[in-house]
N, C-alpha and C positions, 0 to 999 in steps of 0.2 A: 822186574822191579815190583816190589810189593806195595810200596807207598807212592805218594805223589811228591814230585819235586817242584818247588816254587822258588824262583829267583826274583828279587826286587831289582828292577833295572832303573827305575826312576821314582822317587818318593817326594819330590818337591811339588808344590801347588802353585797355580796361577801363572807363573812364568819361571823359566830357569834362572838360577842365581848361583854364581861360582865365586871362588876366591878362597884364601887361606882359612877364613872363618867358617867355611862350609865344606871343608874337605872330608870330614868324617862321615857326615850323613849324605853328602852329595848334592848336586844342584840340578840334576836332570828331572824333567817333569814326568808325569805318571806313565808307567809301563811295568807290567809284571809278566814273567814267563812261567807258564804252568805246563808240566809234562806228566802224563799218566798213561801207562801202557805204551801204545804206539802213537798216541795223540799228543800234539803240541798245540797249545792255545796261548795266544798273547792277549792280555787285557790292557786296553788303551794303547795309544800310539803317540805318546808324548816324546820328548827328546830322548828319553831312556831307550826308545826303540832303536836308536843309533849306536847302542853299545857295540863295541868292535867285535866282541866274541859271539854276538847273536847269530849271524849267518852260519857259523860253524856249529852252534848249539842246536840248530834246527835239525832234528834227526832225519828228516826227509823234506823234499821240496813242496810238500802239501801240509798246510797248517790252517788254523782258524784265528781270526782276529775279532774280539768282542770289544766294542767301544761303548763306554758309558754315555757319552754325549759329545757333541762336536764343538765345545768350547776349545779355543785354539791350543791351550796348554795340553789338551788330551789328544790332539791329532797332528801337531806340528811336525812330528817325525815321519808322518806318512809319505810326503812327497819325495823324501830322500832315502827311503829304506831300500837298500841295494837288492834284496831278493825280488822286489817288484819290477825290476828291470830285466829279469831273467825269464826267457820264454818257457823254461822247464818248471817254473814255480806256479803253484795254484793255491789260492787262498779264498776261503769263505769269510766274508766280512759282515758282521751284524751291527747295525746301528738303527735305533728307532727313528721312524719318520717324525719330524718335528717341524712345526710351522709350515706344514704342507710340502716339505722337502724330503725326498727319499734319502736313504743312506748314500747312494751314488751321488745325488745332487749336492748333498752337504759337503762331501769330500771333494767333489769337482769344483765347488765354489772356492775352496782354499787354493786350488791349483789354477785359478782363472785370473786374467788381468783385472786390476793392476796388482794383485796380491802375490803372484808367483810367475816366474818366467817360463817354466817348463809345463806344457799342457798335459792333461791326463792321458792323451794318446801316446805319450812317450813311454808309459808303463807297459811292458811287454808280457808280464805275467798274466795268467788267467785268473781274474778277480771276479768273484760272484758276490753280489750284494744282496743282503736280506734285511727286511724289517725284523724287529725283535718280537717274537711271540712269547706268550707266558712261559712255555716250556718247550724244549727241543733236545735232540740228542746230537752229540758229536762222537761218532763211533760208540764206545762203551760209556761215555761220559754223559750224564744227565745234567742239563742246564735248566735251572729255574730262574725266573727273573721277577724283579719288583721295581716299580717306579718309586723313587725317593724324592723328598722335597729339595728342589734346587731351582733357581731361576732358569726357566726354559725347559726344565725337566732333566732327569738323569736316571740311568738304569743301574740297579744293583744286580749282580750275578751270583748264583750259588751253583758251584760245580761239584757234582757228586760222582764218585767213581769207586765201585766196590763199596767198602765200608768207610770211605773218607768223604769229607765235604769241606770245601773252601768257599768262603763268602768274600766278595770284593764289593765294598760299598764306600767308594770315595765320592766326594761332592754330594754329601747328604747332610741336610740340616734337620735332624730328627727332633721334633718338639715332643713334649710329654704325650700328646695325643697320638703321635705316630709310633711310639715305641712298642706298644703291644703287637701291632701288625708286623713290625720289623722283627720282633723277637720270635714270632711264629715262623717267619721266613728264614731267619738265621739261627734259630735255636739249636743248641748242641753241636754246632759246627766244630770241626777240628782246628780250623784256622780262620780267623776273622781279620780282614784287612779293612780298617775303618778310618774314615776322615776325622781329623782332629787338628784343624788348622790354627785355632785361635787360643789366646789366653782369655781369662774371664774379662779382663779390662778391655781387650780388643773386641770381644764379642758384644760388649755393651754399645759400641758404636758401629758394629758390623752385622747386627742382627738382620736377617733377611738376605744376606749375601750368599747363603747356601752352604755354610760350613759350620762345624760344631767346635765349641771350646773343649779343651783337653779333659777336664774333670767330668763333663757331661758325657763325652764319648766313652770314658772309662766306665761310667755308670751304665750306659747302654750295653757295653760288652759284658758287664757283670750280669745284667738281667738276661742276656741272651744265653748265658752259660757256655760261651765259647771256651774250648780247652786252651786255646792260645790266641791272643790278640796282638796285632801289630798295627800301630797307629801310623798313618801315612798322610800325604798332602800337606807337608810342612810349609808354612808361610815363607815367601822368598826372603824376607828380612830376618828369618829365624837363624841364629848362629849355632854352631856346634856347642858352644859353652851353655847356651840356654837349653838346648835339647838334652844335653847330658845331665844337666841339673834336674830338669823335669823328669827324665827317665829314671834317675835314682830315686827321686821322691815318689814317683808313681809305683815303682817296684816294691817299695816298702809297704804299700797298701795292698797291692795285688801282684802276686808273684808271676802270674801268667800273662802279663801285659808289658809291652815295651814299644819304643819308638823305632820304626824301620829305618834302615840305612841302605842306600844304593849298594848293590853287591851282596846283600844278605841272601844266603841260601837256606831254605827251610824245607823240612821233610814232614809230611803228614802221613802217619802210619794208619793202616786200617784198624778200625775198632768198632765192634758191633754196636756199641752205644752211640756211635757217631752217625746215627741215621736221623733224618729229619722226621720230627713227630707231626 
């Protein structure tokens, strides 16, 4: 495989939301499957983690899970992910220590009474927990990280493999003063997966909640020079009709940007200009 394969498993934000009006874009919360060479990486563990084809899509029982933060919509799939109940499975899990709680402690809190009936000890896989360093390697994949503005904090990830780079920056409320640093981090990436939860009207009453309005997210993507941008973390109340209308209007302004749908399969091909500057 020359390029990187990316599959969007969940693009809904805050909480899952299903029904006929959300069938096109899907109602599962944040989860992305990234595959490069022999490595498989999952980004976030929302309800998209429970996609029925995922256990078969894992090329081997060893993989990595990168979690942006432990708000419930980003980890709610973790306790029921079937590979975690297999003793032949091994997974390195990265989640930044927050509020004095390590990665293990944050995830075990979710699986503790009275929030969950099955204790962490029921997971039979070999799970290794890591705090998130500024940079680290997963096989041949270089991972760079950046903290982005969000209540309680959130981590953006840049995954670089050969001459490709994918940036995952959901739950980011980037204000004007934050954009230069973010553009240095994400600049020139082949694929940018970027938070865009609100309309302008919604943002006027939701400023500080940790998410961006669509038009501002598009401007951030333009400044980053991303070759392809997919907007994610759609609000639970957002209907397919609204997202399709926004998607059409946005594409008329910027051809290389669109709204992500659960099930989308994307390929990022190697390109020498796709190196972080």
